[in-house]
C-alpha positions in Angstrom: 5.2 1.3 -13.5 2.2 0.2 -15.6 3.3 -2.7 -17.8 0.3 -2.2 -20.1 1.2 1.4 -20.7 4.9 0.6 -21.2 4.0 -2.1 -23.7 1.7 0.3 -25.6 4.4 3.1 -25.6 7.2 0.8 -26.9 4.9 -0.5 -29.5 3.8 2.9 -30.7 7.5 4.0 -31.0 8.1 1.6 -33.8 5.0 2.9 -35.6 5.1 6.7 -35.3 8.9 7.1 -35.9 9.4 4.6 -38.7 11.2 6.2 -41.6 8.7 7.7 -44.1 9.1 7.5 -47.8 9.9 10.4 -50.1 12.1 12.2 -47.6 15.3 13.8 -48.9 18.5 12.8 -47.1 16.7 10.2 -45.1 19.8 9.1 -43.1 20.1 12.6 -41.6 16.4 12.9 -41.1 16.4 9.9 -38.8 18.4 11.6 -36.1 16.6 14.9 -36.7 13.2 13.5 -36.3 14.3 11.4 -33.3 15.4 14.7 -31.7 12.0 16.2 -32.2 10.4 13.2 -30.5 12.9 13.4 -27.6 12.2 17.2 -27.3 8.4 16.7 -26.9 9.0 13.8 -24.5 11.2 16.1 -22.4 8.6 18.8 -22.3 5.9 16.4 -21.1 7.9 14.6 -18.4 9.4 17.8 -17.0 6.1 19.7 -17.1 5.3 19.3 -13.4 8.8 20.3 -12.4 10.3 16.9 -11.8 11.2 13.7 -13.6 9.8 10.8 -11.6 11.6 7.4 -11.2 9.2 5.7 -13.5 9.5 8.5 -16.1 13.3 8.3 -16.0 13.2 4.6 -16.6 10.7 5.1 -19.4 12.9 7.8 -21.1 15.7 5.2 -21.2 13.3 2.7 -22.8 12.2 5.3 -25.4 15.8 6.1 -26.3 16.5 2.4 -26.8 13.4 2.1 -28.9 14.4 5.1 -31.0 17.9 3.8 -31.7 16.5 0.4 -32.7 13.6 1.7 -34.8 15.7 4.2 -36.6 18.8 2.0 -37.0 21.0 4.6 -35.2 24.5 4.0 -33.8 25.2 3.5 -30.1 26.9 6.9 -29.9 23.7 8.5 -31.3 21.8 7.2 -28.3 24.1 9.3 -26.1 23.5 12.2 -28.4 19.7 11.8 -27.9 20.1 11.5 -24.2 22.1 14.8 -24.1 19.5 16.4 -26.2 16.8 15.3 -23.8 18.7 16.8 -20.9 19.1 20.1 -22.7 15.4 20.2 -23.8 13.9 19.4 -20.4 15.5 22.6 -19.1 15.0 24.7 -22.2 12.7 27.7 -22.2 11.5 26.9 -25.7 7.7 26.2 -25.7 6.1 22.8 -26.5 4.0 24.7 -29.1 7.0 25.9 -31.0 8.6 22.5 -31.1 5.5 20.8 -32.3 4.9 23.5 -34.9 8.4 23.2 -36.3 8.3 19.4 -36.2 5.0 19.3 -38.2 6.3 21.7 -40.8 9.8 20.3 -41.1 8.5 16.7 -41.8 5.1 17.6 -43.3 3.4 15.3 -40.8 0.0 14.1 -41.8 -3.0 14.4 -39.5 -3.2 10.7 -38.4 0.6 10.8 -37.7 0.2 13.9 -35.5 -2.7 12.3 -33.6 -0.7 9.1 -33.0 2.2 11.2 -31.5 -0.3 12.9 -29.1 -1.5 9.5 -27.9 2.1 8.4 -27.5 2.8 11.5 -25.3 -0.4 10.9 -23.3 0.7 7.4 -22.5 4.1 8.8 -21.3 2.4 11.3 -19.0 0.1 8.7 -17.5 3.0 6.3 -16.7 2.8 7.3 -13.0 -1.0 6.6 -12.9 -2.2 10.2 -13.3 -2.4 13.0 -15.8 -1.5 16.2 -14.0 -2.8 19.6 -15.0 0.7 20.6 -16.0 1.1 17.6 -18.2 -2.3 18.1 -19.8 -1.5 21.8 -20.5 1.8 20.9 -22.3 0.1 18.3 -24.4 -2.6 20.8 -25.3 0.1 23.2 -26.4 1.6 20.4 -28.6 -1.9 19.8 -30.0 -2.1 23.5 -30.9 1.4 23.3 -32.5 0.2 20.3 -34.5 -2.8 22.4 -35.6 -5.4 20.0 -34.1 -8.7 21.8 -33.6 -10.8 21.7 -30.4 -13.0 18.9 -31.6 -10.0 16.6 -32.3 -8.4 17.6 -29.0 -11.5 16.8 -27.0 -11.9 13.5 -28.9 -8.3 12.5 -28.1 -8.5 13.2 -24.4 -11.9 11.6 -24.1 -10.7 8.4 -25.8 -7.6 8.3 -23.8 -9.4 8.6 -20.5 -11.9 5.9 -21.5 -9.2 3.5 -22.6 -6.8 3.9 -19.7 -8.1 5.7 -16.7 -11.1 3.4 -16.5 -9.4 0.3 -17.9 -9.6 -1.8 -14.7 -13.3 -0.9 -14.2 -14.2 -2.4 -17.5 -12.1 -5.5 -17.1 -14.6 -8.3 -16.4 -12.4 -11.4 -16.3 -10.9 -13.0 -13.2 -7.3 -11.8 -13.3 -6.1 -15.1 -11.7 -7.9 -17.1 -14.3 -6.4 -15.0 -17.1 -2.9 -15.7 -15.8 -3.7 -19.3 -15.0 -2.6 -18.9 -11.4 -4.2 -19.3 -8.0 -4.7 -16.8 -5.2 -2.5 -18.8 -2.8 0.6 -18.6 -5.0 3.3 -16.2 -4.0 3.7 -13.0 -6.0 7.1 -14.2 -7.2 5.4 -17.3 -8.7 2.8 -15.2 -10.3 5.4 -12.8 -11.8 7.2 -15.8 -13.2 4.0 -17.1 -14.9 3.2 -13.6 -16.1 6.6 -13.3 -17.8 6.2 -16.7 -19.5 2.8 -15.6 -20.9 4.3 -12.3 -22.2 7.0 -14.3 -24.0 4.4 -16.6 -25.4 2.0 -13.9 -26.7 4.4 -11.1 -27.5 3.7 -10.0 -31.1 7.3 -9.3 -32.0 8.3 -12.9 -31.1 5.4 -14.4 -33.0 6.2 -12.3 -36.1 9.8 -13.5 -35.8 8.5 -17.0 -35.8 6.5 -16.5 -38.9 3.0 -16.3 -37.3 0.1 -15.2 -39.5 -1.4 -11.7 -39.2 -4.6 -13.1 -37.6 -2.6 -15.0 -34.9 -0.5 -11.9 -34.1 -3.7 -9.8 -33.8 -5.3 -12.3 -31.4 -2.1 -12.6 -29.4 -2.0 -8.8 -29.1 -5.5 -8.7 -27.6 -4.6 -11.6 -25.3 -1.4 -9.8 -24.1 -3.5 -6.7 -23.3 -5.7 -8.9 -21.0 -2.6 -10.5 -19.5 -1.0 -7.1 -18.7 -4.2 -5.7 -17.1 -4.7 -8.9 -15.0 -1.1 -8.7 -13.8 -1.6 -5.1 -12.8 -4.7 -5.9 -10.9 -3.0 -8.7 -8.9 0.0 -6.6 -8.3 -2.1 -3.8 -6.8 -4.1 -6.3 -4.7 -0.9 -7.9 -3.3 0.6 -4.5 -2.5 -2.6 -3.5 -0.6 -2.5 -6.7 1.4 1.2 -6.6 2.1 
């Protein structure tokens, strides 16, 4: 599984599903909106007919993130899980779900675009965006009333930022992690995890770090994740 993409997805969860102001009966709206998110996720991951191992793990992480971000109860996680299982086999269209979600919560344009990026990251967790996944996400864009210009811009930026990410990574991955090529992969993984803990924005925020420090650490963590992925691929090829 791509650690960078997983990091991005979990970070986005806390942004796109944070409770919005001026909503009536906000407590009930938390679980209702979470169900819309879960429904769209279900449509994307099941679009090619199967839910891969990486996707199944990711869905669990998303459910955990939803419960934490929304302040839901443990039994409501199970409710969301059951909802996911129902929706992945439902005949209801992704367009219909997105359309109702937009209108029920009066989602603004930027919020809708963020959700589409969120879903693209989920689709790409296995390293590829299939034609089936792309079609479902296009249907969601249509349900969100995003025009062709916006859709093309979203897909273009996504492909540039993720599909060609390693091509544009100019740093030596071993230098980024502070490891040597003759170290075992287990030793490299240990160092990687130490760096993730050191630069993770949530940990820094909890320790009272300034906004500038958190911003720089987030950029550093992105390089760390990409470097680790490059080394992981290299080690697997040489195994």
